[in-house]
N, C-alpha and C positions, 0 to 999 in steps of 0.2 A: 600346244598354239590351238589344237582345240578345244581343250576346256574353260581356257581363255574365254574364247568363242563363243561359247555355250557359256557362262558364266555371265559374258557381259552385256550376252542377249537377255539373258534374264532377269539381271540389274535393270534395263530397260525398260524390259515389260513392268516388273513391281514398279519401277517411277513413272512411266504412262498411267500405269495405276492410279497412285497418289497424284497425276495430273491432272486425272478427271474428277477426283474427290475436289482438288481444290475447287477445276470450274462449274463440279455442280455446286458446292457451298457458295461461290461468287454468287452463280447463278439465281436460287433460291433467295438469297439474304439481298438480292437488291431489287427483283420480283418483290421479295416481301415488304421493302422500303418504298418501293415505290406504290405497293398500294395500300399502304397505310395513311400513305400522305394523301391519295386521294381519297379514302376514306371520313381521313381527319378533318377535307380541306385546308389545311395547312396554307400557310400562301407560303414558297418557293423563292419568292421575287429577290434576285441580288441575297444571293448565299452566301458571293464572293467576297459582300463589304459585310463578311462577319470573320470574328476571330475563331468564334467555337469550329467555324466548319473549316476554317486552313489547319488547325487544331487534328482534329478529328483525322481529316483528309490525308494529313501524315501519318499521325497512327497508323491508318489503316495500309496504306501505302506499303510502310514499317515493315506491317506483319506478315504483308503477302511480297514483299522482297526476301523476307526470308525463309517463305517456305520454297521459295523458287530454288533461294540456293543451296536449302538441304537437299533438293530432287538433284540440283544439277552436281552436288558434293562427289566426288568418283571417274568423276570427266574432265574432260580438257575445255579447260571454257571457251577457248578457240568454237571447237566444235559442237558443244553443248548448249553453248549462249551467243556463239554467232562473233565474242568478241576479239574481232582480226579485221585487220585495215581489208577494204572492199578490191577486188580483184582489180576495179581501176577506180579514183575517188570521178576523175573526168566525165566517165561513163555514168558510175552512178550517181555525181551528183546530176546531172541531166535528163534520166530514169525519173529520180527524187523531182526535182522540178515541174520538170511533165506531169506526174503525176499530181503532185499537188494542185496542177491547174486542172487534172481531169476531175480531181475530185469536188472540189469549189464546186466544178459547172454541173456534176454529178449530185453534190448534197444540194447545191441551190436547187434545182430542179426539184427532185423532190421534197422536198422538204414542207411548199407549202401545201405538197402530197400525204408525208404521213408525217409534219410537226415531229419531227422525234427531237430537233432544238431545246423546240418553245416543250416540250416533253420533259426536256434534261433537266432545264433548269438553273445553268450552269452560266449561261451565256446575263454580265450583265445588263440591267436598263436605263444603261446614259454614265454620268462621273457625280461623281458623289464627295466633293474634295475632303471634306471634315473626314470619308471614312476609309482613305487613300491608303494608308500603310498595310489595313486586312484585306486592301483588294490585289494590294503588292504581292500579300503574305499566300492569298489562296493563286495566284496568279504563277507564287514558284513550286505552289502544288502544283497544280491544275497542269500550267504548261511545260511545266519541265520532269519535275519527280514522278508526276504521276504517268506522265508518254514514257518515261528510259523504263518503270517498274514492270507499266505495260505489256511496250516491247522485249523484252525476255522474258516476260511470260506465256505471249502467243509466240513472235518469234522467234524469239529466242530457244528456250526446254522446250514450249510444245513443239515448235516445229523440227528440231533435234529431233525426239520421241516420234514422233510421227514418220519420218523421212523416209524411216525402215519402210513403210506402204509406199513408198513412191513418193516426187515430189508434188501432184496434182494431191493429190492425199493430202499433205499436211499443208499446203496452201490450200484447200477450200475448207478441210475440218479445221484450224485455226481460226480460219476467218467466219465459221459459225459459232465457234466457242466465244470471238471477242463479241460477236453481236446480242450472241446469248446474256452472256455478263454484263451486258449493261442495265438489266433488269427493263428495257422499257421496249415493248409489244410492237409499238407503232413505228419503232427507229431499228429493227432486227433489218428490213431489207438495207438503209441507208447504211448502220454500220458492217455491214458482212458488206459494202460495195466494198469499204473503205480498208476493209482486213485484208480481202483480198488485192487490194490495190498495195498495202504492206507488204505482206506476205511474197508480193514476185519481186519485191523490191527486193525484198531480204537475198529470197531463192538468186536473183541474176548478178546481186552481190555478190551472193558468198561471206556477208556482212550483217550484222545487226544497225551497225552506225547507223547506213544513206538512212533505212525505214525512220530510227529513232529522228533523227534530222526532221524526217518529215511530218511523225508526229507531234513532235513541239513546234514547228511551225501551222499547222492544222488545230490544234489547240489554241496557242498562243495568236493566228486570228479571227479566231471568235472572241477571245476576249477584248481584242482590242475592236475589233466591230462594234463589240458589245453597248462599249465604253462611249464611243463617240457616232457611233448613231442610234 
């Protein structure tokens, strides 16, 4: 049993290194892309009305999902990815709803200061009927597929690998990684707070599903308000 435990710990350490490599690569990629956009003064308004954005987004998240599954291979997915029922669905839904409201208030309060949403450039600026199909495809990627993959990356395998250092470390470090990988310097405080909220839900519910639902709702809310305001 001791040798099995030692082998398991060694494997977790190797996977944690792999997770950090992925986080570092995503951080560098997104920051460099952001700086490139700034340098070229390209117009990123209404990017969700473009078909190429949907295709690229899907492929991007599919690649990340593949790496996450490799990192989680050999572990029980219920443990490594949090793919299990919450301790209590009622409690989980209540925490998720309270967190959703709280995060919306915090984001609304901090947005005028940091301008993270504007810098990210994913909120549509109004309704363009003739481009609705492209918006629908992008909405699937941004509001469903993306949040699911990101939760598996941060509150799934990342949380699991960092939990060996304690729940506080898992919550804080995954929130920092979540903030950095968005590649938006002025958005780091907001994304960090969101990351903490999602990780707290993951910790309290012992399941990734409530955090996924909250993340999906948060992104969907941003798209809907962008279309109708």
